[in-house]
C-alpha positions in Angstrom: 200.6 101.6 234.7 199.6 104.7 236.6 196.6 104.3 238.8 193.8 106.6 238.0 191.6 108.3 240.5 188.1 107.1 239.8 185.5 109.9 239.4 182.8 110.3 242.0 179.9 111.7 240.0 177.8 112.1 243.2 180.2 114.7 244.5 179.8 116.8 241.4 177.6 119.8 241.6 174.4 120.0 239.5 172.5 122.8 237.9 169.3 121.4 239.3 169.0 122.8 242.8 166.5 121.6 245.3 166.1 119.2 248.3 164.7 115.7 248.4 162.9 114.1 251.4 164.0 110.5 250.6 166.7 108.9 248.4 167.9 105.4 248.7 167.1 101.8 247.8 164.1 99.4 248.1 163.8 95.7 247.9 167.2 94.9 249.4 167.5 91.2 250.4 169.1 90.5 253.7 168.9 87.7 256.4 168.0 89.1 259.8 167.2 87.6 263.2 164.0 88.5 265.0 161.9 86.8 267.8 164.3 83.8 267.7 163.6 83.3 263.9 165.9 83.7 260.9 164.1 85.9 258.4 164.7 86.4 254.7 163.9 90.1 254.9 163.4 92.9 252.4 164.7 96.3 253.3 164.3 99.9 252.2 167.1 102.2 253.2 167.3 105.9 252.5 168.3 109.4 253.6 167.1 112.9 252.8 169.1 115.2 250.5 169.2 118.7 252.0 172.4 119.8 250.3 170.9 121.9 247.4 174.0 121.7 245.2 174.8 118.0 245.7 173.9 115.8 242.8 173.1 112.7 244.8 173.8 110.5 247.9 176.2 107.6 248.4 173.9 104.6 248.1 176.8 102.1 248.4 177.5 103.5 251.9 174.0 102.7 253.0 174.1 99.2 251.5 177.4 98.2 253.1 176.3 99.6 256.5 173.4 97.0 256.5 175.9 94.2 256.9 175.9 94.9 260.7 172.3 93.5 260.9 173.3 90.0 259.8 175.4 89.1 262.8 173.1 89.8 265.8 169.4 89.8 266.6 167.6 93.0 265.8 167.2 95.4 268.7 166.1 98.9 269.1 169.6 100.0 269.9 171.1 98.3 266.8 168.6 99.9 264.5 169.2 103.4 266.0 172.9 102.9 265.7 172.6 101.9 262.1 170.5 105.0 261.2 173.2 107.1 262.9 175.8 105.5 260.6 173.6 106.4 257.6 173.8 110.1 258.7 177.5 110.0 259.6 178.3 108.7 256.1 176.3 111.6 254.6 177.4 114.6 256.7 176.6 117.8 255.0 174.1 116.1 252.7 171.4 114.5 254.9 169.6 115.2 258.2 167.0 112.4 258.1 167.6 108.6 257.8 165.1 105.9 257.2 165.0 102.1 257.3 162.1 99.6 256.7 162.5 95.9 257.3 159.8 93.5 256.2 159.4 89.7 256.2 157.6 86.8 257.8 158.6 85.6 261.3 157.9 81.9 262.0 156.6 81.1 265.5 155.9 77.6 266.8 152.3 77.2 267.8 150.8 74.4 270.0 147.4 72.8 269.2 144.6 73.7 271.6 144.4 70.4 273.3 146.4 67.6 271.6 150.2 67.5 271.7 150.5 68.5 268.1 152.2 71.7 267.0 153.3 73.6 263.9 154.8 76.7 262.5 152.8 79.8 261.6 154.1 82.8 259.7 153.4 86.4 260.9 154.1 89.2 258.3 155.8 92.1 260.0 157.4 95.5 259.1 159.8 97.5 261.2 159.9 101.2 260.3 162.7 103.3 261.8 163.7 106.9 261.3 166.3 109.2 262.8 165.7 113.0 262.4 166.8 116.1 264.2 163.7 115.6 266.4 165.0 112.2 267.5 164.7 108.4 266.9 161.4 106.7 266.2 160.7 103.0 265.6 157.4 101.4 264.7 156.5 97.7 264.6 153.6 96.4 262.4 152.4 92.8 262.5 149.5 91.0 260.8 147.8 88.3 262.9 145.1 86.0 261.4 142.1 84.7 263.4 138.6 83.4 262.9 135.5 85.5 263.5 132.0 84.2 263.8 129.1 86.6 263.1 126.9 87.3 266.2 123.9 88.1 263.9 124.1 84.9 262.0 124.5 82.9 265.3 121.3 84.5 266.6 119.5 83.7 263.4 120.7 80.1 263.4 119.5 79.7 267.0 116.1 81.0 266.0 115.8 78.4 263.2 116.8 75.6 265.6 114.2 76.8 268.1 111.5 76.7 265.4 112.6 73.3 264.2 112.5 72.0 267.8 109.0 73.4 268.3 107.8 71.7 265.1 109.5 68.4 265.7 108.3 68.0 269.3 104.9 69.4 268.9 103.2 66.0 269.2 106.2 64.0 270.7 106.7 63.4 274.4 109.6 65.5 275.6 112.3 63.2 277.2 115.9 63.7 277.8 116.9 60.9 275.4 114.7 62.2 272.7 116.2 65.7 272.9 119.7 64.3 272.9 119.0 62.2 269.8 117.4 65.2 268.1 120.4 67.5 268.9 122.7 65.0 267.3 121.0 65.0 263.9 121.4 67.4 260.9 117.7 67.8 260.9 117.9 69.2 264.4 120.9 71.5 264.0 119.8 72.6 260.6 121.5 76.0 260.6 125.0 77.2 261.6 126.4 80.7 261.9 128.9 81.8 259.3 132.6 82.4 260.1 135.5 83.9 258.1 139.2 84.1 258.3 140.1 87.6 259.5 143.3 89.6 260.0 144.3 92.2 262.6 146.9 94.7 261.3 148.5 96.3 264.4 151.2 99.0 264.3 152.8 100.1 267.6 155.4 102.8 268.4 158.2 101.2 270.5 159.8 102.8 273.5 161.6 101.6 276.6 163.0 98.1 276.5 165.7 97.3 273.9 163.9 94.1 272.8 161.6 94.2 269.8 158.4 92.6 271.3 157.1 90.9 268.2 156.3 87.6 269.9 154.7 89.2 272.9 152.6 91.5 270.7 151.4 88.5 268.7 150.5 86.6 271.9 148.6 89.6 273.3 146.6 89.9 270.1 145.7 86.2 269.8 144.8 86.0 273.5 142.5 89.1 273.2 140.7 87.7 270.2 140.5 84.1 271.5 140.3 82.4 268.0 143.8 82.3 266.6 144.3 80.3 263.4 145.6 76.8 264.0 148.4 74.7 262.5 148.3 70.9 263.0 145.2 69.7 264.7 143.3 66.5 265.7 139.5 66.3 265.9 139.6 67.2 269.6 141.4 70.5 268.6 138.9 71.2 265.9 136.1 70.8 268.4 137.9 73.1 270.9 138.3 75.6 268.0 134.5 75.4 267.3 133.9 76.1 271.0 136.3 79.0 271.0 134.4 80.5 268.0 131.1 80.0 269.7 132.3 81.7 272.9 133.9 84.6 271.0 131.2 85.8 268.6 132.3 89.2 267.2 131.7 91.8 264.6 134.8 93.7 263.3 133.9 96.5 265.8 134.1 94.0 268.7 137.5 92.7 267.6 138.9 96.3 267.2 137.6 97.2 270.7 139.2 94.1 272.2 142.5 95.0 270.7 142.2 98.6 271.6 141.7 97.7 275.3 144.6 95.2 275.2 147.2 97.4 273.4 146.6 100.3 275.8 147.9 98.1 278.6 151.0 96.9 276.7 154.3 98.1 278.2 157.0 99.8 276.2 154.7 101.3 273.5 153.8 105.0 273.3 151.0 104.7 270.7 149.3 102.3 268.2 147.2 102.2 265.1 145.2 99.1 264.2 142.9 97.8 261.5 140.8 94.6 261.6 139.5 93.0 258.4 136.8 90.4 258.3 136.8 88.8 254.9 133.0 88.3 254.8 131.7 84.9 253.9 128.2 86.3 253.5 129.1 89.4 251.4 131.4 90.0 248.5 133.1 92.8 250.4 135.1 93.0 253.6 134.0 94.4 257.0 136.7 96.7 258.4 137.2 98.6 261.7 140.1 101.0 262.6 141.2 102.8 265.7 144.3 104.5 267.0 145.7 105.8 270.3 148.4 108.6 270.6 149.4 108.1 267.0 
């Protein structure tokens, strides 16, 4: 039986002329390695289509090129090389190549005081593109933390002061009496409100070949001071309450802390960040944004 040459419809010319800025695939499943973690990632891979008479691109060439990411940790060099392969496989068709990689990296986190530890997931996205202007890679990560409202803390303190004045109006003021009063619900009758909050940080990577996801997370958590915990004992919960009391912050405060921290981070040329405080008082969120050299 004579072997037939299979038609390549993508090579056929089309009557519909024009260029496209992005053509490719989204939602590609692929295991990757990042920050010492094996990640079940989702990828978007695409190229532009400048050839006005071409009907389409070769998506299978993009898909098979992604196999290179399975066998080694992700690095800046490996991602740049992959995007170059995208363009080499589309010579005469494309001038721009794009790749997005998203997933959750698991990092081991120790408790604040006790020897307990646990895993915490950090959603991330890597966005790379190779164009005639050069290569660019961005890393976005979401980091959860706790935020305690400074206003509610001040209002709670005022109520406690009022209760103290009323309860000790006709009672001799002794150390033991005050200690006993402080240990009752009647004494500490008000507490400030806190909420689970999230910092969304995007940084443009330069310099080192490593992708600094773990160090970025650590800098963010250290700057905020109230990172969400995994396994805890009561002594850790008490330390967490202390950390919240010592790091009262509005969303503006959190954003300014991160702005100051990220400006000092090596191997980045710019950043964009958004902090979201999922209000426990209101039915809406409090949000602050800032950016530097973006």
